[in-house]
N, C-alpha and C positions, 0 to 999 in steps of 0.2 A: 435363692430368689433372684428372679431374672428382670431386665430393664422393663419388661411389661407389666410386672407386679409392683415396681416401685413407682408411686405417683408423683415423687419428685425428681425421677430419672429424666435426664436431659437426652432428647432425642436429636439426633444431628440434623434430620431433615427439618426442623422446628426452626422457623426463620427468626425467632425472638432471642436465640442461643447464641447469637455472634455479637462481639465486641462492638462492631458499628453500630449494629440494630439497637445495643442497648444504650449507645452515647446519644445516636438520635432520637430516641424515646425520651430520655431524660433531659436532654437540652445540653449534655455535656460536651465541651469542645475537646477533641483529641488534640495532643500537642504536636507540633509540625516536625517534621523529621529534621534533623540537624543538617544543615548545608555542608555539602563537601567541597573542599579546595577544589578549584580549577586546575586540570591537567596543563602542563606546559605543552604548548603547540609543537606538533611533530616539525623536523626540520627535513629538509628534501635530501636524498642520498647526494654524495658527491658523484659525479660522473666523469668518465676519463675524458680528455680532450678528443678523442677519436668518436667518442659515442655522441657527442653534443651535435656534430655536424649531421650525422646519419639519423638523429632523432628528430632535427629541424626540418630536413629534406622529406622526411617520410610524413608528416603532419600535411603538408599542402596537397600531396596525392590522396591522403585518406579523406581530407576534408571534400576534394573535389568528387572522389567516388561515392561518399555519403551523400552528398548534395545531386548527385546524378540519380543514385537510388530514390531519393526523397522526390526528386522531380517525375521519375517514372511513375511512382507511386500516386502522387498528386494527378498526374495526366490520366492514369486509368480511373481514378475516382471521378474525375470530371466528365470521361467519357461514359462510363457507366452511368452517372446520373442524367447526362443527356439522354442515354438510349432509354431509360426509365421514363424520363418526361416525354419523350417523342413517342414511344412504343408500349412499353409494359404498362404504362398507367392506364391505357386504355383498354385493356383487357378485364374482364369480368370473370369471376370463377364462382362456383357454389359447390358445396359437399352434398347436397341431397337433390340433385338432377336425375332425372330416370331417362 
């Protein structure tokens, strides 16, 4: 006997065969999952005395470089927006011109 012959067979594609659907249709409330204990906060690894100075001096240079890149991107966006407003906005195009 196959699944198609059995009138009581459960078909996986039938949306009423999932526990959440049964709980929703009967009004039953599923129990809340148990709370997990909070994990301890990770601690920062200890650094060697020589490493602390090189890390501190590298951060301002990195910040300056990222600020410069952000400024270039912002200026490029402003320049393109100005070009679009003054020039490109006035062009008209069509797909069906002969």
